[in-house]
C-alpha positions in Angstrom: -12.7 -12.0 48.7 -11.4 -12.2 45.2 -9.8 -9.3 43.1 -10.4 -8.7 39.6 -7.8 -8.8 37.2 -8.1 -8.1 33.5 -5.8 -9.6 31.2 -6.3 -7.7 27.8 -5.3 -10.2 25.0 -7.0 -11.9 22.1 -8.6 -15.3 23.0 -7.3 -18.5 21.6 -4.2 -16.7 19.9 -0.9 -18.0 20.3 1.3 -17.8 23.4 -0.4 -15.0 25.3 -3.6 -16.9 25.3 -1.5 -20.0 26.5 -0.3 -18.0 29.3 -3.8 -16.9 30.5 -5.2 -20.6 30.1 -2.2 -22.1 32.5 -2.5 -18.8 34.7 -6.4 -18.7 35.5 -7.0 -21.6 37.7 -3.9 -21.1 39.3 -4.1 -17.4 40.2 -7.3 -18.3 41.6 -5.7 -20.0 44.5 -4.1 -16.9 45.3 -7.4 -15.0 45.4 -7.5 -13.5 41.6 -10.2 -13.7 39.6 -8.1 -13.6 36.0 -10.4 -12.5 33.1 -9.1 -12.1 29.8 -10.7 -9.0 27.9 -10.4 -8.7 24.0 -11.5 -5.1 23.0 -12.7 -5.3 19.5 -12.8 -1.8 17.7 -15.2 -3.2 15.1 -17.6 -0.6 14.7 -20.4 -1.0 17.3 -22.4 1.9 18.5 -21.6 1.7 22.1 -20.1 -1.3 24.0 -21.5 -4.7 23.5 -20.3 -7.6 25.6 -20.0 -11.1 24.5 -19.3 -14.2 26.6 -16.4 -16.2 24.4 -16.1 -18.9 27.1 -15.5 -19.0 30.8 -13.4 -16.3 31.7 -13.2 -14.8 28.5 -15.2 -11.7 26.8 -15.1 -10.0 24.0 -15.8 -6.0 24.3 -17.3 -4.7 20.8 -16.3 -1.1 20.6 -16.8 1.6 18.1 -13.7 2.0 15.6 -13.0 5.5 16.7 -10.5 5.1 19.7 -11.6 8.4 20.9 -15.1 7.0 21.5 -13.8 3.2 22.4 -11.3 4.0 25.0 -13.7 5.9 27.6 -16.3 3.2 27.1 -13.7 0.6 27.9 -12.4 2.4 31.1 -16.0 3.0 32.2 -16.9 -0.7 31.9 -13.6 -1.5 33.7 -14.6 0.7 36.5 -18.1 -0.7 36.7 -16.8 -4.0 36.9 -14.5 -3.5 39.8 -11.4 -4.7 38.1 -8.9 -3.5 40.3 -5.7 -4.7 38.2 -5.3 -4.5 34.2 -2.8 -6.2 32.4 -1.7 -5.1 29.2 0.8 -6.0 26.5 2.6 -3.3 24.4 2.0 -4.8 21.3 -0.9 -5.5 18.6 -4.0 -4.1 19.8 -4.5 -0.5 19.9 -7.2 -0.1 22.3 -5.5 -2.3 25.0 -2.2 -0.1 24.9 -4.3 3.1 24.8 -6.0 1.9 27.8 -3.0 1.4 30.1 -2.4 5.3 29.1 -5.9 6.3 30.2 -7.0 4.1 33.1 -8.2 6.2 36.2 -5.4 6.8 38.9 -7.2 4.3 41.2 -6.8 1.4 38.8 -3.4 -0.6 38.9 -2.0 -1.7 35.9 1.2 -3.7 34.5 2.7 -4.4 31.3 3.6 -8.1 30.2 6.4 -7.9 27.6 6.4 -11.4 25.9 8.6 -10.8 22.9 12.1 -9.2 22.4 11.6 -6.9 19.4 12.6 -3.4 19.3 9.1 -2.1 18.4 7.7 -4.1 21.6 10.4 -2.3 23.6 10.1 1.1 22.3 6.2 0.8 23.0 7.1 -0.4 26.5 9.6 2.2 27.1 6.9 4.8 26.2 4.1 3.0 28.4 6.3 2.2 31.6 5.8 5.4 33.2 2.1 5.2 33.3 2.2 1.4 34.9 2.7 0.1 38.0 5.5 -2.5 37.0 6.6 -4.3 33.9 6.5 -8.2 33.7 9.1 -9.6 31.3 9.0 -13.0 30.3 13.0 -13.8 30.8 15.9 -12.3 32.1 17.0 -11.2 28.3 13.8 -9.0 27.9 14.3 -7.5 31.5 17.9 -7.1 30.8 17.3 -5.1 27.5 14.4 -2.9 28.9 16.7 -1.9 31.8 20.1 -1.5 30.2 18.9 -0.5 27.1 15.9 1.3 27.1 16.3 3.1 30.6 13.4 1.3 32.5 14.1 1.4 36.2 15.2 -2.0 37.2 12.8 -1.9 40.4 10.0 -1.8 38.2 10.8 -4.8 36.0 10.2 -8.3 37.0 11.4 -11.2 35.2 9.2 -14.4 35.3 10.0 -17.2 32.8 7.0 -19.0 31.5 6.1 -22.5 33.3 4.9 -25.5 32.0 2.5 -27.9 33.3 4.4 -31.1 34.2 1.1 -33.0 35.2 0.0 -32.7 31.5 3.2 -32.4 29.6 5.5 -36.0 30.8 7.6 -38.3 28.9 5.7 -41.2 27.7 7.3 -44.8 26.7 9.2 -43.8 23.7 12.2 -45.7 23.5 15.9 -44.3 22.3 16.4 -45.2 18.9 19.1 -47.6 18.0 22.1 -47.0 15.4 19.8 -48.0 12.4 16.7 -46.2 13.4 15.4 -43.0 12.6 16.2 -39.8 14.7 12.6 -38.2 15.1 12.9 -34.5 15.3 9.8 -32.1 15.8 9.5 -28.5 15.1 6.2 -27.0 16.8 5.2 -23.4 16.9 4.5 -20.5 14.5 5.5 -20.9 11.0 7.2 -17.4 10.8 10.6 -17.0 9.5 11.5 -13.7 10.6 11.1 -14.7 14.5 11.3 -18.4 14.3 13.9 -18.9 11.4 11.7 -21.7 9.8 12.9 -21.7 6.4 16.3 -23.0 8.0 14.7 -26.5 8.6 14.9 -27.7 5.3 18.5 -26.8 5.4 19.0 -28.2 8.7 17.4 -31.4 7.5 19.7 -31.5 4.1 23.1 -31.1 6.2 22.0 -33.7 8.7 21.2 -36.2 5.7 24.4 -35.4 4.3 26.1 -36.5 7.7 24.3 -39.9 7.0 22.1 -39.5 9.9 18.7 -41.3 9.2 16.0 -38.7 10.3 13.0 -37.6 9.8 11.4 -33.7 10.8 8.1 -33.2 11.3 6.8 -29.3 11.3 3.6 -28.7 13.3 2.0 -25.3 13.3 0.8 -22.6 10.9 1.5 -19.4 10.0 2.5 -16.6 7.2 5.5 -18.6 6.2 3.7 -21.9 5.5 3.6 -21.8 1.7 7.0 -20.7 1.5 8.2 -23.6 3.7 6.5 -26.3 1.6 7.8 -24.8 -1.4 11.1 -24.9 -0.3 10.9 -28.9 0.9 9.6 -29.3 -2.7 12.1 -27.4 -4.4 15.1 -29.2 -2.5 13.5 -32.6 -2.8 13.1 -33.2 1.0 9.5 -34.4 0.9 10.6 -37.8 2.7 12.7 -36.0 5.3 10.6 -32.9 5.9 6.9 -33.4 6.7 4.5 -30.4 7.4 2.0 -31.9 9.4 -0.1 -28.4 9.8 -1.5 -27.2 13.0 -2.5 -29.7 15.9 -5.1 -28.6 18.8 -3.7 -28.0 21.7 -4.7 -30.4 23.7 -3.0 -33.0 21.5 0.4 -31.5 22.0 1.5 -33.6 25.1 0.9 -36.9 23.4 2.7 -35.5 20.3 5.8 -34.4 22.0 6.0 -37.9 23.4 6.7 -39.5 20.1 9.8 -37.5 19.4 13.4 -37.9 20.2 14.5 -34.0 19.8 13.2 -30.7 19.3 14.7 -28.4 16.4 14.2 -24.5 17.5 16.0 -22.5 14.8 14.7 -19.1 16.2 16.2 -15.8 15.0 14.6 -14.1 18.2 12.3 -15.9 21.2 11.8 -14.2 24.3 10.5 -17.7 26.1 9.3 -20.5 24.2 6.5 -22.3 25.5 7.3 -25.4 23.3 10.7 -25.7 24.5 9.6 -26.0 27.9 6.9 -28.3 27.1 9.2 -30.5 24.8 11.8 -30.9 27.7 9.2 -31.7 30.3 8.1 -34.3 27.5 11.4 -36.0 27.2 12.3 -34.2 24.0 16.0 -33.0 23.7 16.2 -29.6 22.3 18.7 -28.5 19.7 18.1 -24.8 19.6 19.4 -21.4 18.7 21.4 -19.8 21.4 19.6 -16.8 22.3 21.4 -15.2 25.5 19.2 -14.9 28.5 16.2 -16.7 27.0 17.0 -19.8 25.4 20.4 -20.0 26.7 18.8 -19.7 30.2 16.7 -22.5 30.1 19.0 -25.1 28.5 22.2 -25.9 29.8 24.3 -26.5 26.8 25.7 -30.2 26.5 23.5 -31.0 29.7 19.7 -30.7 29.1 20.0 -29.9 25.3 22.3 -28.1 22.9 22.8 -24.3 22.0 23.7 -23.5 18.5 24.9 -20.2 16.8 21.8 -18.6 15.1 21.4 -19.4 11.7 24.6 -22.1 11.5 22.7 -24.9 9.6 25.9 -27.1 9.7 26.4 -27.0 13.8 22.3 -28.1 14.2 23.0 -31.1 11.8 26.4 -31.8 13.6 24.6 -31.8 17.2 21.9 -34.1 15.8 24.5 -36.4 14.4 26.0 -36.2 18.0 22.7 -37.5 19.5 22.0 -40.1 17.1 25.3 -41.5 17.3 25.4 -41.6 20.9 22.1 -43.2 22.5 23.5 -43.0 25.9 24.1 -39.3 25.8 20.6 -39.1 24.2 19.1 -40.8 27.3 21.1 -38.7 29.9 20.2 -35.2 28.2 16.4 -36.4 28.0 16.5 -36.9 31.9 18.3 -33.9 32.4 15.8 -31.7 30.4 12.9 -33.1 32.3 14.9 -32.4 35.8 15.8 -28.9 34.8 12.2 -28.1 33.8 10.7 -29.9 37.0 13.2 -27.8 39.2 12.9 -24.2 37.5 10.0 -23.7 35.2 6.7 -25.3 36.5 3.7 -23.3 36.3 3.2 -23.2 39.8 6.3 -21.3 40.4 5.3 -18.8 37.6 2.0 -18.6 39.1 3.4 -17.6 42.6 5.5 -15.1 41.1 2.7 -13.7 39.3 0.7 -13.2 42.5 3.3 -11.6 44.3 3.9 -8.9 41.4 0.0 -8.3 41.5 -0.4 -8.0 44.8 2.7 -5.2 44.9 1.1 -3.5 42.0 -2.3 -3.0 43.6 -1.2 -2.0 47.3 1.9 0.2 46.3 1.1 2.1 43.0 4.0 3.6 41.2 2.8 5.3 37.9 2.8 8.8 36.6 -0.7 10.7 36.3 -2.5 9.2 33.7 -4.1 10.9 30.4 -7.6 11.8 30.6 -10.2 10.2 28.6 -11.4 13.4 27.3 -8.0 13.6 25.3 -7.6 10.2 23.7 -5.0 10.3 20.5 -2.9 7.7 18.9 0.8 8.4 20.3 3.4 8.9 17.8 5.4 5.8 18.7 2.5 3.6 18.0 2.3 4.2 14.5 4.1 2.0 11.7 7.8 2.2 11.9 9.9 2.7 9.0 11.3 -0.7 9.4 8.4 -2.4 8.4 8.6 -1.2 4.7 12.2 -3.1 4.6 12.3 -6.3 2.2 12.0 -9.2 3.7 15.6 -10.4 3.1 17.1 -7.3 4.5 14.8 -7.9 8.0 15.8 -11.5 8.0 19.7 -10.6 7.6 19.3 -8.0 10.3 17.6 -10.1 12.8 20.2 -12.7 12.4 23.4 -10.8 13.0 21.7 -8.5 15.3 20.8 -11.8 17.4 24.0 -13.2 17.3 25.9 -10.0 18.8 23.5 -10.0 21.3 21.3 -7.0 19.9 17.7 -6.8 19.5 15.6 -6.9 16.0 
């Protein structure tokens, strides 16, 4: 007998969707029918269900949350979902559902990012949930020590990588005269991913007489700003923006590179990092304690660099290019690290254990009735969203360096 689990997320978008694609077939082995549900309040009269793909549905709902939430709750009950997994960010209907589920339905919060707003949403929603899944030890520690969520309720489960898909190719270690092939792959959002530091890192690396090429793969809100900065600094030959690549092409893509550049300001548990390491790509990454810093063993399976220190990024690339033996050893160490600690099989087993516990041993406060649906004050836009971008970037950099959150 299978147990239906609703994963409230937007199909085909970002790491939360990647997590669904990875987990769905693996959780089936443990008796869970893991379904992705996207609640879309685009103004329908009543509730209309559209099948997006196998295991994925779009529920078109009224724009008014007072009408939408009761309809979605009724649908979840009628379809006999025993557990609902919600993310405390983004979709308002998804977050409100976690507050208004009937008490005979289990729920979990999945926290995939380490921003203050996400943490505050989680803090508010946690009493109504039967547990919280944090995607790294850093996220768990922040939620417990800084936001007062009971430690018994928060489970750290790192993301995993499918090592049957992401694996080393036949790339050779470059000789001293060959270009070091460096990849950035991910969302082009400077506030979180630090992508506007990439041209600076490339410039500093070239100053050290290191022949190199940085390829930037992805899309996002700062794509145009990144291209403009590359042109302004005459770095078109050294830094090439390739745009987005279909996910099915990512394994072969990563096999073509020697190193991964990950200059993030904040990153809870980047899938790109794990996939690159599994592909034999040596990471040089921002040292974010408890997340990136818990995946990479500095100087063994990659390099950790202070956030925003572009000269140190360049120095580490210089070291790797100048010592091909070290590059080869790190490539193998990165592969071993992922195979021993961060596989999708281990990830799925941990999720299944937490799912079973949430269903068998409920641990939530009395939930809010569907007859009184309202948007809590904490879900409304925060003052920080009105700050100038440069101020937010500065705050993220220095708060992250001192172990705080942005």
